[in-house]
C-alpha positions in Angstrom: 7.6 -0.5 -6.1 5.6 -1.2 -9.2 1.9 -2.0 -8.6 1.4 -4.3 -11.6 2.0 -7.6 -9.7 -0.3 -6.4 -6.9 -3.1 -5.7 -9.4 -3.1 -9.4 -10.2 -4.1 -10.1 -6.6 -7.1 -7.8 -7.2 -8.0 -9.4 -10.5 -8.0 -12.8 -8.9 -10.2 -11.5 -6.0 -7.4 -11.7 -3.4 -8.3 -8.2 -2.0 -6.8 -8.6 1.5 -3.5 -9.8 -0.1 -3.6 -6.8 -2.5 -4.3 -4.4 0.4 -1.4 -5.8 2.5 0.9 -5.4 -0.5 -0.1 -1.8 -1.0 0.2 -1.0 2.7 3.6 -2.6 2.8 4.7 -0.4 0.0 3.4 2.6 1.8 5.3 1.7 5.0 8.5 1.9 2.9 7.5 5.1 1.1 4.4 6.9 2.3 4.5 9.2 -0.7 3.5 6.6 -3.2 0.3 8.2 -4.3 -0.6 5.4 -6.8 -0.4 2.9 -4.0 -2.5 5.1 -1.8 -5.1 5.3 -4.6 -5.1 1.5 -5.2 -5.3 0.7 -1.5 -8.2 3.1 -1.1 -10.0 1.4 -4.0 -9.5 -2.0 -2.3 -10.7 -0.6 1.0 -13.7 0.8 -0.7 -14.5 -2.6 -2.3 -14.2 -4.2 1.2 -16.6 -1.6 2.6 -13.9 -0.1 4.8 -14.9 3.5 3.9 -13.3 5.4 6.8 -9.9 3.8 6.1 -10.3 4.6 2.4 -11.2 8.2 3.2 -8.2 8.6 5.5 -5.7 7.3 2.9 -7.2 9.6 0.3 -6.8 12.6 2.5 -3.1 11.7 3.0 -2.6 11.3 -0.7 -4.3 14.7 -1.4 -1.8 16.4 1.0 0.8 15.2 -1.5 -1.1 15.9 -4.7 -4.0 18.3 -3.9 -5.0 18.8 -7.6 -5.1 15.1 -8.5 -8.5 14.5 -10.2 -8.4 10.7 -9.7 -7.8 11.1 -5.9 -10.6 13.7 -5.7 -12.9 11.4 -7.7 -12.1 8.4 -5.5 -12.7 10.5 -2.4 -16.1 11.6 -3.8 -17.1 8.0 -4.4 -16.0 7.0 -0.9 -17.9 9.9 0.7 -21.1 8.9 -1.3 -20.7 5.4 0.0 -20.4 6.8 3.5 -23.5 9.0 2.8 -21.4 12.1 3.6 -22.3 14.0 0.4 
């Protein structure tokens, strides 16, 4: 699944719709790291930090060296005051 149409939800402020689309894609293919990253960003924006953290840890199991994933995790942990 390409994420470009889903990003339009985000740009229009339809965060819950965007999140549901990303999560639906992950149900089909849990290895879609880009969808995990985007879903975690939406969750972060919604203040759902623990869910964001969980998704990022799953993504890092697939791509442990991914700098974007690690950066997003750091941002999430700072928001959770877990630094």
